[in-house]
C-alpha positions in Angstrom: 44.9 13.2 -4.1 43.5 10.3 -6.9 43.5 6.6 -4.9 45.0 3.8 -6.9 43.3 0.9 -7.1 45.6 -2.4 -7.2 45.0 -4.6 -9.9 45.3 -8.2 -10.3 48.0 -7.7 -13.3 50.1 -5.8 -11.0 49.7 -8.6 -8.2 51.1 -11.1 -10.9 54.2 -9.0 -12.0 55.1 -8.5 -8.3 54.7 -12.1 -7.8 56.2 -13.1 -11.0 53.3 -15.2 -12.1 50.7 -15.3 -14.4 47.5 -13.3 -13.9 45.7 -16.4 -14.1 47.8 -17.8 -11.5 46.4 -14.8 -9.5 42.8 -14.9 -10.3 42.4 -18.2 -9.4 44.3 -18.2 -6.2 42.2 -15.0 -5.0 39.0 -17.5 -5.6 41.0 -20.3 -3.6 41.3 -22.7 -6.7 43.0 -25.8 -5.0 44.9 -25.9 -8.6 47.0 -23.5 -7.2 49.3 -24.6 -4.5 48.6 -23.4 -1.1 52.2 -21.6 -0.9 51.3 -20.1 -3.6 48.1 -18.8 -2.2 49.2 -17.6 0.8 51.7 -15.4 -1.1 48.9 -14.0 -3.2 46.6 -13.3 -0.3 49.3 -11.7 1.3 50.3 -9.4 -1.4 46.7 -8.5 -2.2 46.0 -7.8 1.4 49.7 -5.6 1.6 48.3 -3.9 -1.7 44.8 -3.2 -0.4 43.5 -5.2 -3.2 39.5 -5.1 -4.2 37.8 -7.3 -6.9 36.6 -5.1 -9.7 32.7 -5.9 -9.5 32.6 -5.2 -13.3 35.1 -7.5 -14.2 33.5 -10.0 -12.0 30.3 -9.6 -13.8 31.9 -9.8 -17.4 33.5 -12.9 -16.2 30.5 -14.6 -14.4 27.5 -12.6 -15.3 26.7 -11.7 -11.5 27.2 -9.2 -9.1 26.6 -11.0 -6.4 24.4 -8.4 -4.9 20.7 -8.8 -4.0 18.2 -5.7 -3.8 16.2 -5.4 -1.0 13.0 -3.2 -1.3 10.8 -2.7 2.1 8.5 0.0 2.9 10.6 1.7 6.1 13.5 0.5 7.5 12.8 2.5 10.7 10.1 0.0 11.6 11.4 -2.5 13.8 9.8 -5.3 11.6 11.7 -4.9 8.6 15.4 -4.0 10.5 14.7 -7.8 12.2 13.8 -8.9 8.6 17.1 -7.2 7.5 19.2 -8.9 9.9 17.9 -12.2 8.6 18.5 -11.4 4.8 22.2 -10.1 5.5 23.1 -13.1 7.6 22.3 -15.3 4.8 23.4 -13.2 1.8 26.6 -12.5 3.6 27.7 -16.3 4.9 26.5 -17.0 0.7 28.9 -14.3 -0.4 26.6 -11.5 -1.7 26.2 -8.1 -1.0 22.7 -6.6 -0.2 21.6 -3.1 -1.0 18.5 -1.6 0.8 16.0 0.7 -0.5 12.8 2.1 0.7 9.1 2.9 -0.8 8.1 4.7 2.1 4.6 2.9 1.1 4.9 5.3 -2.0 4.2 3.6 -5.3 6.6 6.0 -7.2 9.5 5.4 -4.9 8.8 1.8 -5.2 8.8 1.7 -8.9 12.1 4.1 -9.0 13.6 1.7 -6.7 13.0 -1.2 -9.0 14.5 0.7 -11.8 18.0 1.3 -9.7 18.4 -1.9 -9.1 18.0 -3.2 -12.6 20.5 -0.8 -14.0 22.7 -1.7 -11.3 22.6 -5.3 -12.2 21.3 -7.1 -9.3 21.3 -10.9 -9.2 17.7 -10.9 -7.5 15.5 -8.9 -5.9 13.4 -9.2 -2.1 10.4 -7.2 -2.0 7.5 -6.0 0.5 5.1 -4.4 -1.3 4.4 -0.8 -0.6 1.0 0.3 0.9 0.0 2.5 -2.0 0.5 -0.1 -5.1 -2.5 -2.1 -6.1 -0.5 -2.8 -9.5 2.5 -5.1 -10.1 3.4 -4.4 -13.1 6.8 -2.9 -12.4 7.2 -5.8 -10.7 6.6 -8.2 -13.6 9.2 -6.2 -15.9 11.8 -7.5 -13.1 10.7 -11.1 -13.5 11.0 -10.0 -17.7 14.5 -8.5 -17.3 15.1 -11.8 -16.1 15.8 -11.3 -12.7 14.6 -13.5 -9.7 12.4 -12.0 -7.2 11.2 -13.0 -4.2 8.2 -10.9 -2.2 8.1 -11.4 1.9 5.2 -10.3 4.4 3.4 -7.8 2.6 3.4 -10.0 -0.4 0.7 -8.9 -4.1 -2.5 -10.3 -4.2 -3.6 -12.3 -7.1 -0.3 -12.5 -8.5 1.6 -15.8 -9.2 5.4 -15.2 -7.5 7.6 -16.6 -5.2 6.4 -15.6 -1.8 7.5 -15.9 2.0 4.7 -15.2 4.3 3.0 -16.0 7.6 -0.3 -17.9 8.4 -1.9 -14.2 9.2 -5.4 -15.6 8.8 -4.9 -18.2 11.9 -2.8 -15.2 13.9 -5.7 -13.1 13.7 -8.2 -16.2 14.6 -6.1 -16.6 17.6 -6.4 -12.7 18.4 -10.0 -12.7 18.6 -10.5 -16.1 20.4 -8.2 -14.4 23.2 -10.0 -11.1 23.6 -13.1 -13.0 23.5 -12.2 -15.5 26.0 -10.9 -12.1 28.1 -14.6 -11.2 28.1 -15.3 -9.0 25.5 -17.7 -9.0 22.9 -17.5 -5.9 20.9 -14.3 -6.3 18.9 -13.2 -3.6 16.4 -10.4 -4.0 13.7 -8.0 -1.5 12.8 -7.0 -2.8 9.5 -4.2 -1.7 7.1 -5.2 -0.6 3.2 -7.4 -2.9 1.5 -5.2 -3.1 -1.9 -2.9 -5.3 0.9 -3.2 -9.2 0.6 -2.4 -9.5 4.8 -5.2 -7.1 5.6 -7.5 -9.3 3.5 -6.3 -11.9 5.6 -6.4 -9.9 8.9 -9.6 -9.4 8.3 -10.7 -13.0 7.2 -9.0 -14.4 10.3 -11.2 -11.3 12.2 -14.8 -12.6 10.4 -14.1 -16.2 11.1 -13.5 -15.9 14.9 -16.8 -13.3 15.1 -18.9 -16.0 13.2 -17.6 -19.3 14.9 -18.1 -17.4 18.5 -21.6 -16.1 17.8 -20.7 -12.3 17.9 -22.5 -9.8 16.3 -20.1 -7.1 14.3 -20.8 -4.6 11.6 -19.3 -2.4 8.9 -18.8 0.7 11.7 -16.4 -1.8 13.3 -14.1 -2.5 10.8 -11.9 0.5 9.8 -9.0 0.4 6.8 -6.1 3.0 7.3 -3.1 3.6 5.0 -0.9 2.7 8.0 0.3 6.5 8.8 -0.1 7.8 12.2 -2.4 10.6 11.3 -5.0 8.3 9.4 -4.8 5.8 12.2 -5.8 8.5 14.8 -8.8 9.6 12.6 -10.2 6.1 12.5 -9.7 5.6 16.0 -11.4 8.6 16.8 -14.3 7.3 14.7 -14.4 4.4 16.7 -14.7 5.8 20.0 -17.1 8.2 19.0 -19.9 5.3 17.7 -22.8 4.9 19.8 -21.5 1.8 21.3 -17.9 1.6 21.2 -15.7 -1.4 20.8 -14.3 -3.0 23.8 -11.3 -4.5 22.4 -9.3 -3.6 19.1 -7.4 -5.9 17.1 -4.5 -3.6 15.0 -2.5 -4.2 11.6 0.3 -3.8 14.0 2.0 -2.8 17.0 2.3 0.9 15.5 -0.9 1.2 14.6 -1.9 0.3 18.3 0.6 3.0 19.7 -1.2 5.6 17.5 -4.9 4.1 18.8 -3.7 4.4 22.4 -2.6 7.6 22.0 -6.1 8.8 20.9 -7.5 6.9 24.1 -5.4 8.9 26.6 -6.4 12.0 24.8 -10.1 11.3 25.6 -9.3 10.2 29.3 -9.3 6.4 28.8 -6.6 4.0 30.0 -5.4 1.3 27.3 -5.9 -2.1 28.1 -8.6 -1.2 31.0 -11.1 0.8 29.3 -10.1 -0.5 25.6 -7.9 -3.8 25.0 -5.7 -4.0 22.5 -4.1 -7.1 20.5 -1.9 -6.2 17.6 0.4 -8.0 15.3 4.5 -8.3 14.6 5.2 -8.5 18.7 8.2 -5.9 18.4 10.7 -5.8 21.3 10.1 -2.1 21.7 6.8 -2.8 23.3 8.4 -4.3 26.1 9.7 -1.4 27.4 6.2 0.5 27.2 3.8 1.3 30.0 1.0 0.0 28.1 1.9 -2.1 25.7 -0.9 -4.3 23.7 -2.3 -7.2 25.8 -1.0 -9.4 23.4 0.7 -9.4 20.1 1.0 -12.0 17.1 4.4 -13.1 16.6 5.3 -13.2 12.4 9.0 -13.7 13.1 10.6 -11.4 10.7 14.1 -12.9 11.2 13.3 -16.0 10.1 11.1 -14.5 7.1 14.1 -12.7 5.7 16.1 -16.1 6.1 13.5 -17.9 4.2 13.6 -15.4 1.3 17.1 -15.2 1.0 17.7 -18.8 0.9 14.9 -19.4 -1.4 15.9 -16.2 -3.8 19.9 -17.3 -3.9 18.7 -21.1 -4.8 16.7 -19.8 -7.5 19.8 -17.5 -8.7 22.2 -20.2 -8.3 20.3 -23.0 -9.9 18.4 -21.5 -12.9 18.9 -24.7 -15.0 17.2 -26.8 -12.3 13.6 -28.0 -12.7 11.7 -26.1 -9.6 8.0 -25.2 -9.5 7.4 -22.1 -11.8 6.9 -20.0 -8.1 7.4 -21.2 -4.5 5.1 -19.9 -1.4 6.7 -20.4 1.7 3.7 -20.2 4.7 5.1 -19.6 8.4 3.5 -20.2 11.4 2.5 -17.5 14.0 2.7 -17.5 17.6 0.0 -15.2 19.8 2.6 -13.7 22.8 0.5 -13.0 25.3 2.7 -9.8 27.8 
């Protein structure tokens, strides 16, 4: 059975008022008397009236929709960020549409094209592991759609960004391991094309140098963030003549993948080899052997900040603002 969608015109006819009166009443315009507004709202609810997005777009040139592009929704870090994004968006009257790149460049490119076709008012994005050029993101801006990156922000590209002070977090993590009495510390990092990986490396090297420890490229491994590649790189570290005594990993997931390799080799994680990671995800609290410590990146708050920045740009296009804004949030090492 074909479903009939109630219209403003039908509501106006039933109430014996003009279409413009109904339209203003539904927007809670105080030019319309309270009693009339209440009658309109009551009838609209009874008739199951839903605003027509196309009509809103034609009238206001806005869809009140935000596109969010991230690597994996199943990753707890990004699901926490989505919660922050949705909380702000819904409060401000915006809907959120989420798409996953699954760390693939082509999926990321297609998702952005879909957002533009749907006429989203703005885009919030965290870059895929495969991405090493950003022409598809520049196309979003050329289309006139505001764009804000969060967490995995692009390297050497002027853009609106919300990120954490990853370098400081990595330094603090290495300092913690050194104070735990270890000297051979490895870095199990993500892909080298991501700026957040550079920041982890810089923090690692700065701490190693400050505390006069020796390091070597053999102790620094880049992964594509997948379980298989992480386990291969961990096996390479354990096969060294002098394997590391401790490892800083890109995030909690990589730590868990690496710990699995240790167990397969008969090693006890955090006893025979120590682990410190990033993200401090709640899931680690339920593990028998969580990382000794994890750098809290405050994913929920990052989602809030990114959405507040984007909506401010959307709703104040004529205001004088910096060409691009960058918000850097602090991190905190959480010892488990």
